[in-house]
N, C-alpha and C positions, 0 to 999 in steps of 0.2 A: 768345870761346869759342863753338863751335858748340853749338846746343841745339835742341830741338824741343818744341813745346807740343802735348799730346795731350788731346783732350776726352773725358771719361768721364761718362756719364749713369747716375745711380743711382736706384733706387726711393726716393721721398721718405720713406717709412716706414723703410726700412733706413738711410738717411742720418741721419734724426732719432734713431734708436736708437743709432747709432754716435756721434753728437755728445754724447749723454747718458752714454755709457759709454766711457772711454778705451781699455779693452781691446778692445772691439768695433771701435772706430775703427782701432786698430793692425792688427787682424785683417783688416779691410776693405781697408786700404791695401796690405798684403802680398798679398792676393788680386788686387788691381788690378795690382800690379807683375808678378805671375806671369802674369796674362792678357796684359799688353803684351808680355812676353818671348815667349810662345807665338805670339801672332798676328803680331807684327812681326819675329820672329826676331832678337831683341836680347838682350843680356846687361846686366842692370841691377844696380846696387848695392843691397843691402838697406837701406842707411841713407837717410834722407829728412828733409826739413824742411818744416814746415807754415807757409806765409807768412800774414801777417795780411790782405793784400789779396786780392781776388778778380778773376780774369780771365774775361771773357765774350767769346764770339765774336759775329759780326754776326748780326742777326736773319734776314737773307736767307739766309745759309749754313745756319743752323739749320733754316729752313723747307725748304730743298732736301733736307737729309738726312732730315727727317721724312717728306717726300713721296716719298722713294725716288729722287730725281733723281740722276743721275751727277755727281759733283763732279770737275772737271778734275784729272787726275793730275799731281802736282808733279814737277819734275825734282830728284832727290836727288843732290847732289854736294857736295863739300867746300867749294865756293865759295858755296853757297847760305846766306843768312842769314835766309830767310823762316821764319815760324812754320808748323809743320806740325800739322794736326789728326790725331786717330786715324783718322778716316775717310779722309783723304788717304794716310796711311801704309798702310792696308789696301788701298786701291786700287792703290798703287804696288807693293805686295808681290804682289797678284794679277796685275798686268801682267807682272811678272818671271816668275812661275810659269807663265803661259800660254805662254811661249817654249818650254817643254819639254813642253807638253801634246800628247797624241796627235792626229793629223790625222784627221778623220772624212771618209770618202769618200762622195759621193752614190751612190745606188743605180745611176744610169745610168752612172757612171764605172767600175763594176766589171765586168770582162770575165769571164764564166763559161766555163769550159773544159769540153768534153764528154769530155775524156780521163779515163779512170778512174785515180784516184790509187793504187789497189791493184791490182797486177798478179798474176794467177794463174800459178803455175809448177807444173809437174809434179814430183812427188816424185822426188828422186834418191837417196833412202836405199837402201843396199844391205842386204838382209837379213843378219842375223848368221849367220855360218857355224856350223853345228852342230858341237859338239865331240865328239871320240871318247873315250868313257869308258875308264877303266882296267879291264882284264879279265885273267882267268887261266883258261886252258883246259887240262885234263889228260885223258888217255885211261887209263881203268882197265882193267887186264888181269888175266887169271886166272894160275894157277900156270904154265901153259904159254905165257904171254906172248901169249895170244890176246885181242884187244880185246873188252871186254864192254860198256862204256858210255863216254860222254863227259860230263864235268862242266865246266860253265862258270860262273865267278863274275864278275859285272859290278858295278862300283861306280857307283852313281847318286845322289850326295849331294844333287842338286837336285830329286829326285823325292820327293814326299810320299805318293803312293798308287800302287798297282800299276795302277790304272785309267788312269794316264797313259801306260803303256807299250804299245807295239804289237809283239807278238812273232810273227815268221813264220819257219817252219823247213821246209826241204825235205830231201831225202835227202843232199844234199852241202853245204848252206850254211845259215846262220842270220842273220836280220836283226832287230835291236832298234832301234825308232824311238820317240823321245820328242819330240813336236812342240816346236820352238823351243829344245830343250835338247841332246839327244844323238842320235847315229845310229851304229850299229855293224853292220858286215856282215863276216862271217867265213866262210871256206871250212872245212868240217869235214875232219879228217884221215881219217875213215872214213865210209862210207855208213851212214846211220842209219835206224831205223824211226821216222818222225815221229809215229806213233800212240802211242808210249811216252813222249812228252815230258812232263816235269813241271817246273813253275816255282814257286819260292817267293821272295817278296819280304820281306826283313827291314826293316821300316819304321824301326826304331830306328837301325840301322847304314846304311841306304840302300844295301843290297846285294841284287842279284837272283841267285838260284841256279837254274841250269837243268841238268836231267839228261835224257839221251836214250840209249836202248839202241842198240848197233851192230846193223845189219841182219844177219840170218842169210844165209849164202850160198845 
């Protein structure tokens, strides 16, 4: 059967306390198994046997590990029947992991480009077209059907204050301009006296009422 021998070094005080207390010894063994699973990427059985004999490695190999010298990486394959130490297993695992490690380029091998990565472009956004508000215009006449005044009601639901509105009126037309919201230009059915113009804005309903008298002949 294939097997591996892994060397584990314990603190002498910890090992002595574990030998004196069976529960601590069992806990120490389970911690050791978990450590080997994580470091060597293995799946181990939780069951174990404690043998009466002791295995010791060579003094030369122990001195190499303590002095930090690199131990030759063993070839792990199914035909190998050599005993593997924990240090050898860790070196073999690190060697496999390095195959997927990122490659570090030397500073001289990096070509720096002077081309700007962010290109400035002019805005191609088209300003939103101002909408024409809903309106109603009537001509008020006297009993003889003579025009007296013109009343205009304009719905401006997006307007919160009359200060947003720009009202211009002449003898024959009227212009209502709300920047970025509305624009209305109307020809008046009668010539008017622009000096008599009155405008009232109902903030709650968002409606502008305009009244202007018809010019006298």
